[in-house]
C-alpha positions in Angstrom: 70.6 24.0 34.5 74.1 26.2 33.5 77.8 24.5 33.4 80.7 25.3 35.8 82.8 28.0 34.9 86.4 26.4 35.5 89.0 29.0 37.5 92.0 30.7 35.3 94.6 29.5 37.3 96.6 32.5 35.6 94.6 34.7 37.1 94.4 32.9 40.9 98.4 33.1 40.7 98.0 37.2 39.9 94.9 37.2 42.5 97.2 35.5 45.4 100.3 37.4 44.4 98.7 41.0 45.1 97.4 40.0 48.0 100.5 38.1 49.7 102.0 41.4 50.8 98.8 42.6 52.9 98.6 39.1 54.5 102.5 39.5 55.6 101.7 42.6 57.0 98.9 41.3 59.3 100.6 38.2 60.0 103.8 40.4 61.1 101.4 42.4 63.8 99.9 39.3 64.8 102.9 37.2 65.8 105.2 39.4 67.6 103.7 41.8 71.0 106.4 44.7 71.8 108.4 45.0 75.1 106.4 46.0 78.3 106.9 49.5 79.4 108.2 50.6 82.8 105.5 51.7 85.3 105.8 55.6 85.6 106.7 56.2 88.9 105.7 59.7 90.0 107.3 61.4 93.4 107.5 65.3 94.1 110.6 66.8 93.6 113.1 67.3 97.1 112.1 70.9 98.5 115.4 73.1 98.4 113.9 76.2 100.8 113.4 74.1 103.6 114.2 77.1 106.1 114.0 77.1 110.1 114.0 79.4 113.7 113.9 79.3 117.0 110.4 81.1 118.3 109.9 80.7 122.4 111.0 78.0 123.6 110.3 75.5 120.2 111.5 75.1 116.6 109.5 76.9 113.5 110.2 75.2 109.9 108.8 76.8 106.6 109.4 74.6 103.3 107.4 75.1 100.1 104.8 72.3 98.8 106.2 71.2 95.8 104.3 71.5 92.7 106.4 69.4 90.1 107.4 65.6 90.4 110.9 64.5 89.1 109.5 64.2 86.0 108.5 67.4 85.5 104.6 66.4 85.6 102.4 68.5 88.2 102.1 66.9 92.0 98.4 65.0 91.9 99.0 62.3 93.9 101.0 63.6 96.9 100.7 60.7 100.3 102.8 62.3 103.1 105.3 64.8 104.1 107.2 63.6 106.7 109.5 65.8 109.0 112.3 64.4 110.3 114.9 65.6 113.3 118.2 64.4 114.6 119.6 65.3 118.0 123.4 65.7 118.2 126.1 67.4 121.0 126.9 70.9 119.7 130.0 71.5 119.0 129.7 69.0 115.9 130.5 70.2 112.2 127.2 71.6 111.4 127.4 71.1 107.8 124.7 68.7 106.3 125.5 64.8 107.1 125.4 62.3 104.4 121.9 61.1 103.4 122.2 57.8 105.1 123.8 59.1 107.8 121.0 61.1 108.3 118.6 58.8 108.2 119.9 56.1 110.8 120.3 59.2 113.7 116.7 60.8 112.9 113.3 60.2 113.7 109.9 61.0 112.2 108.5 63.8 114.1 105.5 64.7 112.0 103.9 62.6 109.4 100.9 64.8 107.5 98.7 63.4 105.3 98.3 66.0 102.1 95.1 66.6 102.5 95.3 67.9 105.8 98.5 70.5 104.8 95.8 73.2 104.4 95.4 73.9 108.3 99.5 74.6 107.9 99.6 76.1 104.8 100.6 80.4 104.2 100.2 80.4 100.5 102.1 78.0 99.1 104.3 77.4 102.2 104.0 74.8 104.6 104.7 76.0 108.5 105.3 73.3 110.8 106.0 73.5 114.5 108.1 71.6 116.6 107.9 72.9 120.6 110.5 70.0 121.5 108.2 68.8 123.8 109.3 65.3 123.6 113.4 66.2 124.4 114.5 66.3 128.1 113.8 69.9 128.8 117.6 69.9 131.1 118.9 68.9 127.7 117.2 71.4 124.8 120.4 74.3 125.2 122.8 72.0 125.0 121.9 69.7 122.1 121.6 71.2 118.5 118.8 69.8 115.9 119.4 69.1 112.1 116.0 68.4 110.2 114.7 67.5 106.7 111.4 67.1 105.3 110.8 64.5 102.1 107.4 64.7 100.4 106.0 60.9 99.4 103.4 59.7 97.6 100.4 57.5 97.7 102.7 54.5 97.1 105.0 55.5 99.7 107.9 56.2 97.3 110.0 59.0 97.9 112.7 61.1 95.4 114.9 61.9 99.1 115.5 64.6 102.0 115.2 68.0 101.0 118.1 70.1 102.4 119.0 70.4 106.5 118.4 72.9 109.2 120.6 73.1 111.7 119.6 75.1 114.8 121.0 75.1 118.4 118.2 76.7 121.0 119.4 79.6 122.9 117.6 80.7 126.3 115.5 83.7 125.8 113.7 86.3 127.9 110.4 86.5 128.6 107.9 87.8 125.7 108.4 91.9 126.4 105.9 93.4 128.5 103.5 97.1 129.0 103.0 97.0 125.8 100.8 100.6 125.2 99.9 103.1 123.1 99.3 106.7 121.7 97.0 108.0 118.9 98.0 110.8 117.0 96.7 112.1 113.9 99.8 110.9 112.0 100.2 107.6 113.9 99.9 105.1 116.5 103.0 105.3 118.6 103.9 102.3 120.5 106.2 101.7 123.6 106.8 98.8 126.1 109.0 97.5 128.6 112.2 95.8 128.0 112.4 92.4 129.1 115.0 91.6 132.3 117.9 90.5 130.7 119.8 90.4 133.9 118.7 86.2 134.2 121.9 84.1 133.6 122.4 82.3 130.8 119.4 84.3 128.9 120.8 85.7 124.9 121.4 89.5 125.1 118.7 91.2 123.0 119.6 92.0 119.1 116.2 94.3 118.6 112.2 93.9 118.7 109.8 93.0 116.0 106.2 94.8 116.0 103.4 92.9 114.8 99.9 94.4 113.8 96.6 92.2 112.7 93.2 93.6 112.0 92.9 90.1 113.1 92.8 89.3 117.3 93.9 85.3 115.9 96.4 86.0 113.3 98.7 88.5 115.1 102.2 87.5 114.7 102.9 86.7 110.7 104.1 89.6 109.5 106.4 92.4 110.6 105.3 96.2 109.8 108.9 96.8 109.5 111.7 95.1 107.7 114.0 96.3 109.9 114.5 95.3 113.7 113.2 98.1 116.3 116.6 99.2 118.2 114.7 101.1 120.7 111.4 100.3 122.6 109.3 102.8 120.8 108.0 102.9 117.2 105.6 104.2 115.1 102.5 103.1 112.6 102.4 105.7 110.1 100.6 103.1 107.8 97.1 103.0 109.6 94.0 104.3 109.2 91.3 105.8 111.2 87.9 103.9 111.5 89.8 100.6 111.8 90.2 98.3 115.1 93.7 96.9 115.0 95.9 94.1 117.4 99.5 94.9 117.6 102.4 92.5 119.7 105.9 93.2 119.7 108.6 90.3 120.2 112.3 90.4 121.2 115.1 89.1 118.7 118.0 87.6 120.2 120.0 86.2 117.3 119.7 87.6 113.7 122.6 84.7 112.9 122.0 80.8 112.8 120.2 80.1 114.7 117.8 82.9 114.3 115.9 83.2 117.5 112.9 85.3 118.4 110.6 85.4 122.1 106.9 84.7 121.3 104.8 87.9 121.2 103.5 89.6 123.9 99.9 90.0 124.6 97.8 91.7 121.5 96.7 95.0 122.1 93.8 96.4 121.0 93.6 100.1 119.0 90.6 101.5 118.2 91.6 103.7 115.5 89.1 106.7 116.0 89.6 109.7 114.6 89.2 112.7 117.2 91.3 115.1 116.2 90.1 118.5 114.6 91.9 120.4 111.5 93.9 123.1 112.2 92.1 126.8 111.2 91.4 128.4 107.8 94.4 130.8 107.0 94.5 134.3 105.8 90.9 135.2 107.1 89.9 138.9 105.0 86.4 140.4 105.2 85.8 143.3 103.0 81.7 145.6 103.4 80.1 146.1 99.7 76.8 148.3 99.7 75.6 146.2 103.1 77.1 142.9 102.6 80.2 141.7 104.0 82.3 139.2 101.9 84.8 137.0 103.7 87.7 135.0 102.0 90.5 132.5 103.6 92.8 130.2 102.8 92.3 126.5 103.4 93.6 124.7 106.6 96.8 123.3 105.8 95.2 120.0 107.2 94.5 117.5 104.4 91.4 115.7 105.6 89.1 119.1 105.5 85.5 118.2 104.4 84.0 122.1 104.5 83.9 125.3 106.7 81.3 126.5 108.6 80.9 130.2 109.6 79.4 132.0 112.7 79.1 135.4 113.4 78.4 137.6 116.9 78.2 141.3 117.1 80.1 142.9 119.6 78.7 143.2 122.4 76.6 140.2 122.3 77.6 136.6 124.2 75.2 134.6 121.2 76.8 132.9 118.3 74.9 132.0 115.3 75.9 129.5 113.2 75.0 131.7 108.9 75.0 128.2 107.2 73.1 125.2 107.5 75.6 122.9 105.8 79.2 122.8 105.2 80.6 125.4 102.7 82.7 123.5 100.8 84.2 127.1 98.9 87.0 129.4 100.3 84.4 132.1 100.5 81.2 133.5 102.3 78.6 136.2 101.6 76.6 137.6 104.4 74.1 139.8 103.6 71.5 140.1 106.4 74.4 141.8 108.1 72.3 145.0 110.2 73.9 148.2 109.1 76.3 150.2 111.9 76.6 146.8 113.6 80.0 145.8 114.3 80.8 141.9 114.0 83.0 139.1 114.9 82.8 136.6 112.4 84.4 133.4 113.1 85.6 130.5 110.3 86.6 126.8 111.3 87.8 123.4 109.3 85.7 120.6 109.9 86.9 117.1 108.9 85.2 114.2 107.2 84.4 112.7 111.0 83.0 115.8 112.1 85.7 117.8 114.4 85.2 121.1 113.7 88.5 123.0 114.5 89.4 126.2 116.3 88.7 129.6 114.7 90.3 132.0 112.7 88.8 135.2 113.5 87.9 138.9 112.3 85.6 142.0 113.4 84.3 144.0 110.4 82.1 147.2 111.1 78.6 147.6 108.9 78.4 151.4 107.9 
């Protein structure tokens, strides 16, 4: 059996010195842990675009849905949106209150889970309605109301209030009545009766808004004109035939704070059916060459002409015959079947895409 080999003390010392830095690093990593990091708190940024108006006897508020948290990260943990209202006597300074003062006076009138906001969204805007039903009816027009909203995450944390909106409701007349229409080739002409303004305390009219929708349940969202209508008539020139529209009209009592608008009138259904025939062709003329009648004309001035029809009638007859089964798409026609010695009245009518035939342009020609 071989003898055991003894270790060289110098070699062991060199090996130990070589491993010493590695052992020191490992021990340093195990001996001490880092300071604990603070928890990440993500809350939606406060809104800065809250806006309000009076609609009928209530208030409508609009505010953008936040997409970023206070740290710039996307909003992913929204919990609630809360609408707060503070009532006060009129005549006070409408300037925003300090947040703590507002909160001491306000009550939460709406607290809506984030998952339920889809039903009040218009694109990226939330629309809230406060009908003031919990306020004494006799005092609504004696008070002013301040509103703010705040967005709260799932841990019930918030970054604070939005901007404040101050509104002092005014008494409004009933919505416009008697809405009616006349369909013309180039417009739908609307008219309505002005509301009775002699009732005591009612706000005077500043103008009207006209609304149109193809959905009877969605009338009253976007006015047809950015400017107020100052008469009781309006011409809609952006309509299209073969569609059904629903119109409503509201009265604007104030375009300043508070912006005040009556509820829309009952919706008026309009079926835009094209029953308007195009005008006659122009400059109808004709020649007879070797027994063939050649008709020439220029186009009808209307832009929706699909083609033309040509009729022929012997001057001594009451019977008119159609000379081509389909529409003529060009501005000329050849009649090679005219009887020699006869005198004919030729009539050319324009026809639109809905089959409406217009009045005729006529000419009398004798065939040698």
